[in-house]
DOKE-287095 format. One line per 5 residues: number of its first residue (from 1); for each residue z, y, x of C-alpha. Coordinates in Angstrom, 2 decimals. Example, Ala and Ser with C-alpha at 12.3 -4.5 7.8 and 13.67 -1.06 7.14 Angstrom:
# residues 2
1> 7.80 -4.50 12.30; 7.14 -1.06 13.67;
//
This chain:
# residues 765
1> -102.39 8.48 205.10; -101.89 4.78 206.13; -103.74 2.02 204.50; -102.23 -0.13 201.84; -101.16 -3.58 203.02;
6> -103.48 -6.38 201.34; -100.66 -8.49 201.49; -99.04 -6.35 198.57; -101.83 -7.88 196.03; -101.78 -11.33 197.46;
11> -99.25 -12.49 195.39; -100.70 -10.90 191.85; -104.19 -12.12 192.69; -102.92 -15.56 193.31; -101.00 -15.43 189.72;
16> -103.87 -13.80 188.04; -106.29 -16.67 189.42; -103.89 -19.63 188.68; -103.91 -18.10 184.73; -107.54 -17.98 184.88;
21> -107.74 -21.36 186.13; -105.23 -22.72 183.62; -107.07 -20.97 180.73; -110.43 -22.44 181.98; -108.54 -25.76 182.43;
26> -107.13 -25.42 178.89; -110.55 -24.38 177.61; -112.34 -27.68 179.38; -109.44 -30.10 177.98; -109.74 -28.40 174.43;
31> -113.63 -28.59 174.59; -113.44 -32.42 175.63; -111.09 -33.03 172.97; -112.98 -31.02 170.04; -116.71 -31.83 171.24;
36> -116.69 -35.41 169.97; -115.29 -34.29 166.70; -118.05 -31.40 166.04; -120.20 -32.05 163.12; -123.20 -34.09 163.13;
41> -126.38 -32.06 163.69; -128.60 -34.11 161.54; -128.78 -31.17 159.08; -130.72 -29.34 161.74; -132.29 -31.79 163.73;
46> -133.46 -33.31 160.33; -133.78 -30.06 158.56; -134.70 -30.64 154.77; -133.41 -27.00 153.16; -133.15 -26.69 149.30;
51> -136.04 -25.75 147.96; -136.42 -24.18 144.71; -138.62 -25.26 141.76; -141.69 -23.34 141.63; -144.18 -23.04 138.94;
56> -147.61 -21.90 139.19; -150.67 -20.68 137.41; -154.06 -22.65 137.62; -154.87 -20.10 140.37; -151.68 -20.48 142.17;
61> -149.66 -17.37 140.71; -146.31 -17.61 140.72; -144.85 -18.00 137.04; -141.21 -18.85 137.59; -138.77 -20.08 140.55;
66> -135.69 -22.17 139.54; -132.85 -23.01 141.79; -129.43 -21.29 143.29; -131.46 -20.28 146.44; -134.78 -18.52 146.83;
71> -136.43 -20.38 149.54; -139.51 -21.11 151.33; -140.16 -22.87 154.50; -142.39 -21.53 157.17; -143.05 -23.31 160.55;
76> -142.64 -20.86 163.14; -146.21 -20.79 164.32; -146.68 -19.48 160.59; -144.03 -16.58 160.80; -146.03 -13.41 162.02;
81> -145.06 -12.30 165.95; -143.96 -8.65 164.62; -141.32 -10.35 162.35; -140.11 -12.59 165.11; -140.32 -9.63 167.38;
86> -138.12 -7.26 165.16; -135.59 -9.89 164.42; -134.97 -10.68 168.30; -135.02 -7.15 169.36; -132.07 -6.36 167.33;
91> -130.34 -9.79 167.00; -131.11 -11.38 170.36; -133.50 -9.68 172.59; -133.25 -12.19 175.46; -133.07 -15.33 173.17;
96> -135.63 -17.02 175.35; -133.93 -16.62 178.58; -130.14 -17.19 177.95; -128.44 -20.40 177.04; -126.09 -20.84 174.02;
101> -124.14 -17.69 174.90; -125.38 -14.57 176.24; -122.65 -13.45 178.74; -124.73 -10.40 179.28; -124.86 -9.56 175.51;
106> -120.95 -10.17 175.17; -120.62 -7.31 177.96; -123.00 -5.32 176.53; -121.23 -5.38 173.14; -117.83 -4.79 174.70;
111> -119.15 -1.74 176.44; -120.86 -0.54 173.11; -117.60 -0.95 171.21; -115.90 1.34 173.79; -118.53 3.92 173.30;
116> -118.90 3.64 169.28; -122.31 2.06 169.44; -122.51 -1.00 167.15; -126.15 -1.86 167.13; -126.07 -5.22 168.48;
121> -123.61 -7.86 168.51; -122.54 -10.31 171.09; -123.42 -13.48 169.13; -126.68 -14.91 169.93; -129.27 -16.55 167.27;
126> -128.03 -19.78 167.99; -124.19 -19.02 167.44; -125.53 -17.27 164.34; -127.24 -20.44 163.16; -124.13 -22.72 164.02;
131> -121.78 -20.10 161.89; -124.21 -20.17 159.01; -125.02 -23.80 159.02; -121.58 -25.17 159.70; -118.62 -22.37 159.73;
136> -117.87 -18.93 158.04; -118.57 -15.61 158.89; -114.84 -14.46 159.42; -114.35 -12.71 162.92; -110.69 -12.75 163.46;
141> -110.00 -16.29 164.03; -110.65 -17.08 167.86; -110.44 -21.00 167.22; -113.24 -20.52 165.01; -114.97 -18.69 167.52;
146> -114.44 -21.37 170.03; -115.60 -24.07 167.98; -118.89 -21.98 167.20; -119.51 -21.63 171.13; -119.11 -25.28 171.46;
151> -121.33 -25.92 168.29; -123.89 -23.52 169.86; -124.20 -25.63 173.26; -124.62 -28.88 171.30; -127.30 -27.23 169.12;
156> -129.01 -26.02 172.34; -128.87 -29.46 173.71; -130.44 -31.11 171.12; -133.12 -28.91 169.62; -135.84 -26.69 171.50;
161> -135.21 -22.79 171.42; -138.60 -22.36 169.01; -136.77 -24.90 166.54; -133.66 -23.33 166.34; -135.63 -19.77 165.69;
166> -137.75 -21.71 163.32; -134.80 -23.05 161.23; -132.83 -19.59 161.48; -135.63 -17.61 160.35; -135.97 -19.95 157.17;
171> -132.08 -20.56 156.65; -130.37 -17.07 156.96; -129.25 -15.42 153.76; -130.34 -12.01 153.51; -129.40 -10.82 150.01;
176> -131.00 -11.11 146.32; -130.51 -14.94 146.45; -133.16 -15.11 149.32; -132.70 -17.39 152.21; -135.18 -16.87 154.92;
181> -137.59 -14.24 155.67; -140.39 -15.36 153.65; -138.28 -15.33 150.52; -136.94 -12.01 151.69; -140.38 -10.67 151.77;
186> -141.34 -11.78 147.92; -137.83 -10.71 146.89; -137.83 -7.16 148.27; -141.50 -6.15 148.62; -143.32 -8.91 146.49;
191> -145.46 -9.74 149.36; -146.26 -12.91 151.44; -144.41 -12.55 154.85; -148.21 -11.91 156.70; -148.61 -8.91 154.46;
196> -145.73 -7.16 155.81; -145.86 -3.86 158.00; -143.92 -3.04 160.92; -141.85 -0.92 159.05; -141.11 -3.60 156.11;
201> -140.52 -6.17 158.90; -137.92 -3.93 160.39; -136.27 -3.39 157.10; -135.98 -7.40 156.64; -134.56 -7.52 160.45;
206> -131.90 -5.29 159.35; -130.50 -7.39 156.82; -128.91 -10.60 158.81; -126.03 -8.59 160.30; -124.79 -7.81 156.69;
211> -127.16 -8.20 153.81; -124.85 -6.79 151.11; -124.33 -3.48 153.33; -127.93 -3.04 154.27; -129.76 -4.17 150.92;
216> -132.78 -1.89 150.11; -132.40 -2.52 146.42; -128.72 -1.73 146.05; -128.63 1.20 148.76; -132.18 2.35 149.94;
221> -130.49 5.18 152.36; -128.21 2.90 153.95; -131.25 0.20 154.56; -133.26 2.86 155.82; -130.83 3.79 158.56;
226> -130.57 0.08 159.73; -134.11 0.16 159.59; -134.41 3.05 162.04; -132.07 1.31 164.36; -134.11 -1.61 164.35;
231> -137.18 0.37 164.96; -135.28 1.90 167.74; -134.45 -1.55 169.40; -138.14 -2.73 168.86; -139.29 0.52 171.02;
236> -136.55 -0.33 173.57; -137.45 -4.02 174.23; -141.52 -3.19 174.29; -142.26 -4.91 171.04; -144.02 -2.00 169.56;
241> -145.30 1.34 170.98; -144.22 4.91 170.51; -146.92 5.60 168.21; -146.25 2.58 166.40; -142.68 3.60 165.90;
246> -143.29 6.86 164.34; -145.61 5.48 162.23; -142.93 2.89 160.92; -140.40 5.63 160.59; -142.62 7.73 158.62;
251> -144.05 4.86 156.42; -142.93 5.03 152.92; -141.60 1.97 151.63; -141.90 0.46 148.24; -138.95 -1.92 147.01;
256> -139.93 -4.29 144.20; -138.03 -3.61 141.11; -138.06 -4.67 137.35; -140.62 -2.13 136.51; -143.51 -3.17 138.90;
261> -146.59 -4.78 137.63; -146.15 -8.46 137.79; -147.23 -11.74 135.72; -144.88 -12.51 132.69; -145.01 -15.91 131.85;
266> -141.51 -16.86 131.37; -141.78 -18.67 128.02; -144.31 -21.07 129.53; -142.29 -21.39 132.80; -139.36 -22.44 130.89;
271> -141.16 -24.86 128.78; -142.42 -26.18 132.28; -139.05 -26.27 133.69; -137.49 -28.19 130.75; -140.08 -31.07 131.11;
276> -139.52 -31.54 134.77; -135.79 -31.57 134.74; -136.05 -34.10 131.80; -138.40 -36.08 133.95; -136.85 -35.70 137.73;
281> -133.12 -34.89 136.71; -131.26 -31.73 138.15; -132.54 -32.86 141.66; -135.71 -30.83 140.58; -133.75 -27.40 141.69;
286> -133.75 -28.49 145.34; -136.51 -30.78 146.30; -139.07 -27.98 146.40; -141.12 -29.40 143.48; -144.29 -27.14 142.81;
291> -145.81 -27.50 139.47; -149.15 -26.15 138.65; -150.14 -25.35 135.05; -153.39 -24.75 133.15; -152.38 -21.14 132.61;
296> -154.87 -18.73 133.81; -153.06 -15.60 135.24; -155.56 -12.91 134.02; -155.64 -14.36 130.54; -151.89 -14.75 130.48;
301> -151.59 -11.14 131.69; -154.05 -10.09 128.91; -151.99 -12.19 126.31; -148.86 -10.42 127.33; -150.01 -6.89 127.44;
306> -151.78 -7.59 124.13; -148.80 -8.70 122.35; -146.36 -6.04 123.52; -149.02 -3.33 122.92; -149.24 -4.45 119.15;
311> -145.47 -4.78 118.72; -145.02 -1.41 120.32; -147.79 0.16 118.24; -146.17 -1.25 115.15; -142.87 0.25 116.12;
316> -144.16 3.79 116.39; -145.04 3.50 112.88; -141.18 3.05 112.27; -138.83 5.85 111.72; -136.95 6.46 115.17;
321> -133.20 4.69 115.04; -132.02 6.66 117.49; -130.59 6.35 121.21; -129.40 2.93 122.62; -126.03 4.57 123.96;
326> -124.47 7.85 125.35; -123.19 9.07 128.24; -120.81 12.11 129.21; -122.61 13.83 131.48; -120.41 16.03 134.23;
331> -121.83 19.40 135.33; -121.56 18.60 139.11; -125.19 17.65 139.94; -123.91 14.90 142.43; -121.65 13.40 139.79;
336> -124.35 13.77 137.09; -126.55 11.56 139.17; -123.83 8.86 139.88; -123.12 9.00 136.15; -126.48 8.37 135.16;
341> -126.95 5.53 137.74; -123.85 3.91 136.21; -125.19 4.19 132.58; -128.37 2.64 133.17; -127.42 -0.26 135.35;
346> -126.43 -1.55 131.51; -129.78 -0.70 130.18; -132.36 -2.25 132.56; -136.15 -1.39 132.33; -138.15 -3.56 130.27;
351> -141.55 -3.56 132.17; -143.57 -0.54 130.98; -140.59 0.29 128.43; -138.04 2.52 130.71; -134.65 3.69 130.22;
356> -133.91 7.10 130.65; -130.78 9.32 130.20; -131.46 13.06 128.69; -130.21 15.50 130.81; -131.58 18.42 128.24;
361> -133.15 18.39 124.48; -134.53 20.91 122.19; -137.06 20.46 119.42; -139.99 21.31 121.73; -138.83 19.71 125.16;
366> -136.57 16.67 126.38; -135.79 16.19 130.05; -134.59 12.93 131.14; -133.78 10.95 134.27; -135.11 7.71 135.32;
371> -133.14 4.76 137.24; -135.15 5.61 139.81; -133.76 9.27 139.95; -137.24 10.56 138.75; -137.15 13.21 136.23;
376> -139.23 13.57 133.57; -140.47 16.50 131.03; -141.48 15.40 127.46; -143.34 17.62 125.30; -145.97 17.78 122.58;
381> -147.15 14.34 121.36; -144.59 12.76 123.66; -142.02 13.90 121.02; -143.91 12.77 117.81; -141.96 9.50 117.47;
386> -138.44 11.02 117.72; -139.00 14.52 115.86; -136.31 13.43 113.26; -134.04 12.99 116.42; -134.62 16.32 117.72;
391> -133.94 18.32 114.29; -130.87 20.32 113.83; -130.32 18.27 110.63; -130.47 15.17 112.71; -127.65 12.40 112.09;
396> -124.94 12.08 114.75; -126.24 8.65 115.38; -129.58 9.38 115.44; -129.81 12.55 117.54; -131.12 13.00 120.83;
401> -129.19 15.26 122.81; -127.54 15.41 126.49; -126.55 11.88 127.40; -128.36 10.07 125.16; -129.88 6.75 126.46;
406> -133.55 6.44 125.44; -136.45 4.56 125.92; -139.89 6.16 127.29; -143.13 4.96 128.19; -146.29 6.33 129.08;
411> -149.20 6.79 126.67; -153.03 6.40 127.32; -154.34 7.91 130.36; -155.99 11.37 129.79; -158.02 13.80 131.91;
416> -154.49 16.16 131.97; -152.29 13.25 132.63; -154.51 10.17 134.58; -151.48 8.02 134.52; -150.48 8.88 130.96;
421> -148.16 11.27 129.63; -144.82 10.10 128.93; -143.39 9.67 125.38; -139.99 8.76 123.58; -140.02 5.48 121.98;
426> -137.86 2.51 121.15; -137.59 -1.24 121.87; -139.39 -3.12 118.89; -137.28 -5.16 116.35; -140.29 -7.00 115.43;
431> -141.38 -10.20 117.50; -144.58 -11.89 118.14; -146.35 -15.01 119.75; -149.59 -15.67 121.05; -150.96 -19.10 122.68;
436> -154.46 -20.25 123.46; -156.24 -23.51 125.04; -159.40 -24.98 125.35; -160.20 -27.01 122.11; -161.88 -29.95 123.98;
441> -159.05 -30.40 126.93; -156.17 -29.00 125.62; -155.48 -26.84 128.74; -153.04 -23.91 127.65; -154.50 -20.71 129.14;
446> -152.06 -18.42 127.93; -148.63 -18.72 126.39; -146.54 -15.73 125.37; -143.16 -16.62 123.00; -141.95 -13.18 122.25;
451> -141.82 -9.50 123.24; -139.47 -9.83 126.10; -137.83 -13.28 127.48; -134.76 -11.77 129.05; -134.12 -10.16 125.83;
456> -134.60 -13.23 123.51; -135.50 -16.88 125.06; -136.28 -18.19 121.52; -139.82 -19.40 121.94; -141.90 -18.23 119.03;
461> -144.88 -20.45 119.73; -142.97 -23.72 119.74; -139.84 -22.88 117.56; -140.76 -20.20 115.09; -141.39 -21.84 111.67;
466> -143.03 -19.32 109.58; -145.52 -19.13 106.66; -149.13 -19.17 107.58; -150.22 -17.02 104.86; -154.19 -16.92 104.34;
471> -154.56 -18.47 107.70; -154.10 -21.86 105.99; -156.84 -21.42 103.05; -159.63 -22.88 105.96; -157.26 -26.32 105.29;
476> -157.69 -26.13 101.61; -161.27 -25.17 101.65; -161.92 -28.34 104.26; -160.42 -30.63 101.82; -162.44 -29.35 98.84;
481> -165.79 -29.57 100.75; -165.10 -33.64 100.92; -164.98 -33.49 96.93; -168.33 -31.44 96.43; -167.29 -27.85 97.03;
486> -170.29 -26.25 98.84; -170.16 -22.51 100.18; -172.50 -21.70 97.51; -169.81 -22.64 94.57; -169.08 -19.80 92.53;
491> -165.33 -19.14 91.89; -164.20 -16.55 89.23; -162.15 -14.06 91.00; -160.28 -12.71 87.94; -156.47 -12.36 87.34;
496> -155.12 -15.77 86.22; -151.65 -16.58 85.09; -150.08 -20.40 85.77; -146.92 -20.87 83.86; -144.88 -17.92 85.11;
501> -147.03 -17.38 88.25; -149.38 -14.79 88.42; -150.98 -14.96 92.07; -152.11 -11.58 93.00; -154.99 -10.41 95.40;
506> -154.52 -7.81 98.24; -154.27 -4.60 96.94; -154.21 -6.21 93.35; -158.03 -5.90 93.46; -160.64 -8.42 91.90;
511> -164.27 -8.76 92.09; -165.20 -11.43 89.14; -167.30 -14.40 90.20; -167.63 -14.80 93.95; -169.55 -17.79 96.01;
516> -166.68 -19.53 98.10; -168.03 -18.23 101.38; -167.30 -14.58 100.27; -164.32 -15.30 98.72; -162.89 -16.80 102.08;
521> -164.33 -13.96 104.12; -162.79 -11.37 101.92; -159.47 -13.33 101.74; -159.26 -13.60 97.73; -156.09 -15.32 96.85;
526> -157.13 -15.88 93.49; -160.45 -17.97 94.62; -158.30 -20.30 96.87; -155.74 -20.71 93.97; -158.59 -21.86 91.63;
531> -159.93 -24.09 94.43; -156.66 -25.81 94.97; -155.98 -26.05 91.28; -159.49 -27.82 90.73; -158.72 -30.26 94.12;
536> -155.25 -30.87 93.63; -152.21 -30.04 95.62; -151.51 -33.83 96.67; -154.88 -33.97 98.10; -154.54 -30.83 99.90;
541> -151.31 -31.71 101.65; -152.45 -35.03 102.48; -155.57 -33.34 104.48; -153.16 -30.73 105.94; -151.68 -33.81 107.88;
546> -154.90 -34.46 109.34; -154.67 -31.11 111.43; -150.97 -31.83 112.80; -149.67 -29.81 110.20; -146.22 -31.25 109.08;
551> -146.82 -32.27 105.41; -143.32 -32.26 104.42; -142.97 -28.67 105.20; -145.54 -27.79 102.85; -144.71 -27.32 99.04;
556> -146.08 -29.36 96.28; -147.15 -26.86 94.16; -150.08 -24.36 93.70; -148.43 -21.56 96.12; -149.89 -23.92 99.02;
561> -153.23 -22.08 98.67; -151.40 -19.28 99.89; -149.92 -20.73 102.94; -146.13 -20.72 101.54; -145.30 -23.70 103.72;
566> -144.33 -23.71 107.07; -145.99 -24.04 110.18; -145.49 -22.99 114.09; -148.08 -20.85 115.68; -148.25 -24.02 118.23;
571> -149.23 -26.35 114.88; -151.85 -23.56 113.84; -153.47 -23.84 117.18; -153.87 -27.43 117.15; -155.19 -26.92 113.41;
576> -157.69 -24.65 114.50; -158.63 -26.73 117.55; -160.25 -28.99 114.80; -162.79 -26.58 113.43; -163.52 -25.46 117.00;
581> -163.94 -29.05 118.59; -166.07 -30.40 116.01; -163.36 -32.34 113.90; -161.41 -33.62 116.62; -157.66 -32.12 117.00;
586> -156.84 -31.07 120.63; -153.51 -31.62 121.97; -151.94 -28.77 124.05; -151.50 -29.55 127.60; -149.67 -27.25 130.08;
591> -148.77 -29.06 133.06; -151.62 -30.16 135.26; -150.05 -31.36 138.76; -146.83 -31.95 140.27; -146.15 -32.26 144.17;
596> -142.91 -32.30 146.10; -141.76 -30.35 148.96; -143.71 -32.51 151.35; -147.06 -31.95 149.50; -146.88 -35.26 148.15;
601> -148.63 -35.83 144.49; -146.24 -36.78 141.92; -148.20 -36.38 138.70; -151.61 -35.27 137.82; -153.04 -34.89 134.36;
606> -156.08 -36.96 133.27; -159.18 -35.46 132.68; -159.69 -35.08 129.23; -162.13 -36.99 127.46; -163.31 -37.10 123.85;
611> -160.62 -39.01 122.14; -161.61 -40.13 118.70; -158.16 -41.32 117.67; -157.43 -37.43 117.53; -160.41 -36.97 114.76;
616> -159.37 -34.98 111.70; -162.26 -34.60 110.00; -166.12 -35.24 110.22; -168.27 -33.29 112.60; -170.13 -31.83 109.36;
621> -167.04 -30.80 107.83; -166.07 -28.92 110.92; -169.34 -27.23 110.95; -169.39 -25.89 107.52; -166.17 -24.48 107.96;
626> -167.23 -23.03 111.34; -169.88 -21.27 109.08; -167.72 -19.95 106.80; -165.24 -18.67 109.52; -167.94 -16.86 111.41;
631> -168.45 -14.80 108.29; -165.09 -14.06 108.28; -165.40 -12.88 111.81; -168.62 -10.95 111.12; -168.06 -9.29 107.64;
636> -164.81 -10.30 106.20; -161.25 -9.71 107.06; -161.83 -9.94 110.84; -165.06 -8.25 111.03; -163.26 -6.07 113.75;
641> -163.51 -8.89 116.19; -167.30 -9.13 116.53; -167.62 -5.43 116.16; -165.42 -5.02 119.11; -166.17 -7.92 121.36;
646> -170.04 -7.53 120.64; -170.72 -11.27 120.28; -171.65 -13.82 117.19; -169.77 -16.76 118.57; -166.37 -15.67 117.14;
651> -164.53 -17.43 114.09; -161.26 -17.20 112.69; -159.12 -16.12 109.71; -156.55 -13.37 108.91; -153.21 -14.37 107.47;
656> -150.71 -12.23 105.78; -148.11 -13.47 103.65; -146.19 -11.94 100.55; -144.82 -8.51 101.16; -146.44 -8.83 104.68;
661> -143.50 -10.69 105.96; -145.76 -12.46 108.35; -149.30 -11.76 109.93; -151.55 -13.90 111.68; -154.80 -14.34 113.32;
666> -156.30 -17.64 114.24; -159.69 -17.88 115.76; -161.55 -19.24 118.29; -164.96 -19.18 120.45; -166.28 -22.80 121.13;
671> -164.66 -22.86 124.45; -161.36 -21.28 123.50; -158.93 -21.20 120.45; -156.10 -18.68 120.10; -153.47 -17.87 117.59;
676> -151.32 -14.77 117.13; -148.36 -14.15 114.76; -146.35 -11.37 114.47; -142.74 -10.98 112.19; -139.18 -10.29 112.26;
681> -136.89 -13.09 113.50; -134.87 -12.65 109.86; -137.86 -12.43 107.53; -138.66 -9.05 105.99; -141.65 -6.98 105.48;
686> -143.54 -5.44 108.14; -144.73 -2.59 106.10; -146.64 -1.93 102.95; -149.85 -1.21 104.82; -149.27 -3.81 107.56;
691> -151.77 -7.33 107.78; -152.91 -9.79 109.61; -156.16 -7.90 110.16; -154.39 -4.81 111.52; -151.22 -6.60 113.30;
696> -152.23 -9.91 114.84; -156.26 -9.86 115.32; -155.86 -6.95 117.64; -153.69 -9.15 120.04; -156.38 -11.95 119.75;
701> -159.22 -9.34 120.57; -157.57 -7.94 123.55; -156.84 -11.45 125.02; -160.64 -12.49 124.27; -162.12 -9.46 125.73;
706> -160.64 -10.76 129.08; -161.00 -14.42 128.37; -164.41 -14.30 127.55; -165.67 -11.77 129.85; -168.07 -13.91 131.88;
711> -168.54 -16.64 129.24; -172.05 -17.04 127.66; -172.57 -16.98 123.85; -172.34 -20.31 122.37; -172.77 -20.50 118.53;
716> -171.94 -23.93 117.22; -175.01 -26.21 116.25; -175.48 -28.08 112.88; -174.80 -31.98 113.45; -176.38 -34.62 111.07;
721> -175.34 -34.55 107.43; -175.83 -31.25 106.75; -178.81 -29.12 105.36; -179.18 -25.03 104.83; -179.13 -24.60 101.10;
726> -178.70 -21.24 99.67; -176.49 -18.73 101.49; -175.23 -21.72 103.94; -174.68 -25.04 104.79; -173.80 -27.84 102.68;
731> -173.54 -31.74 102.74; -176.64 -33.66 102.27; -175.27 -35.27 99.14; -174.10 -32.08 97.62; -177.24 -30.08 98.28;
736> -178.90 -28.19 94.92; -177.53 -28.98 91.91; -175.45 -31.86 93.18; -172.73 -29.81 94.37; -170.04 -28.26 92.28;
741> -171.50 -25.18 90.76; -168.62 -23.27 89.48; -164.79 -23.10 89.11; -163.00 -20.62 86.87; -162.83 -19.83 83.07;
746> -166.41 -20.41 81.52; -168.17 -16.89 82.22; -171.39 -15.90 80.90; -173.99 -17.45 82.43; -175.56 -14.29 83.93;
751> -172.45 -13.37 85.66; -172.65 -16.66 87.51; -176.32 -16.38 88.27; -175.74 -12.85 89.80; -172.85 -14.32 92.05;
756> -174.76 -17.32 93.34; -178.10 -16.41 93.22; -179.04 -19.85 91.64; -178.19 -21.53 88.34; -175.01 -21.19 86.24;
761> -172.78 -24.54 86.06; -169.85 -25.34 83.92; -166.24 -24.74 84.48; -164.36 -27.31 86.72; -161.91 -29.69 84.95;
//
């Protein structure tokens, strides 16, 4: 066979060469024309990303994050090498060897496309940064691709490789509103980047290609497949060993979800957000401001858990109202799973209060599925709260049956169920509030404005105007002390009628003549009404203003004695800080320090100092009231506090309004004052047997059991101007027979003597 003459190819080769040369010339001309018009790179060379406003506790636990983008900024030296290796292995293994464009990568991508293997694209890290910062991700526009290449060369001419990688790893969008790998680590795993394993790092490294497609929150199976591809590339490039690759593939990952344990301080964080935006404007959301509050994370968690437990316990004493919704479940298992997932998307979990779809129900057993796919079997006591809904006679709107969407929660741990058995419950209708602060400095340690911020953003600590009930009584007694009342004054606890009004004691029981200290300890309404009748309503209203209570919202009649006016929990916190702080009212302070994105201090709260301008009452008045409030906590309506916490330095007062509409406990230890309130947003009775001592006091105890754990006992010491007399301490000038002896309807002298342990006296005018 004769050889083919080369002359036959000469002309085609010349034509092809000419075409290539022409294309190169045209490309060069286009580059020369376009290059000067490329965007200025100051956004990258002087990189200042939009960083969100973040709010932290005093011990630097994140409380809230506000801004369109979740983003941290970490220098490359602070980004773990395994995270860098995971990213480069899958996105640009030869990043440090090639220029702006990897011609080997382009060829490899073309070959991969031919064989159907789409693990690694042709775009370098620099190209991806150029596209992300200045262009779009549309892949079909060759003109855009050409500009991208030119931009990549410009970037590499002005920035070193390390800086390009640093910006990329802080800039790239990775789903869940997270920009950059540090923010993504917190969004997906609830961890700092440095704490991630190889498996977790590989899952994040699989996100830049398509963060929506490989999002582990949306589709964990798809994300895992992509993660395994990244692990394979890490092994191939030598970033990890075979043993590490096997361990990474086998590692079970936990993706952060709404049911994970986390600090709930949304109401306090929202208060901070409003204050910061009012001060610094809308730029607050992009300046990287960090706000450090006085909140203590462990105490905040205790307050949150305590309030939720009290509200859930109250709800369990109510009749079951029925499922939250219903869904038609198909018979096919796969279709059933899809229907359950879709139905529960509209009923998100609320911390430990989980939503579930019932797949089978009988009077003795309920089977249900959670959003996670976990199947629950609920029997025995777990069905107690919903027996009426499992009866054959249950109303249609209440009945629990296949397809019902219910709420479940774990009960208390037992030997048989160490994590607690599942039980059927329901979201509470009642609301609540808790707030605590240091009385001297005003530093707020905990603030919970309601059961669930996502459900109800109304902050009951600051916005709920409610009747304080008997928790208002100490203010009345404080005013009366200045007029000669003493803890030993005898007051007749007998039924009384004033015009058309006949005030009643709780449970309508009366004990006859009682000394003031017992009348307050037992929260006797008639005793307080008689004291106010003797004192005068206007004197008490004026005195209340000293405590920071809005006098205009208090009635100008004798119902004031029973707390029929309006206050907020925050006002009551300030009022009780007067008793805890020797007569000086504490001003709540939440924000302690503000720094900008560069770490520059913008604001710092001044250290607290004694402020006599905030003095409400004298030290001796505060002390005598403290002795009365200590008796309430020791042997009165709040005796559960000292009995549970086993310390004598507790002081406070329960409060229950008419028909148990509002339940309160306001109390303190000398270093910490706290207020708890529970009620319905649309006022109605909480229940015939509900009270401040049964509902609000347990919240306070749960909080103080954590807050006072390592605090030494600190009982309040008597100041000048008081003397021990009879059953308690009295003002010097009212000792012995100089103080008020009796308030009532002139009882027999023997009754007065028996009640007081001293001499009888005349009725008050």
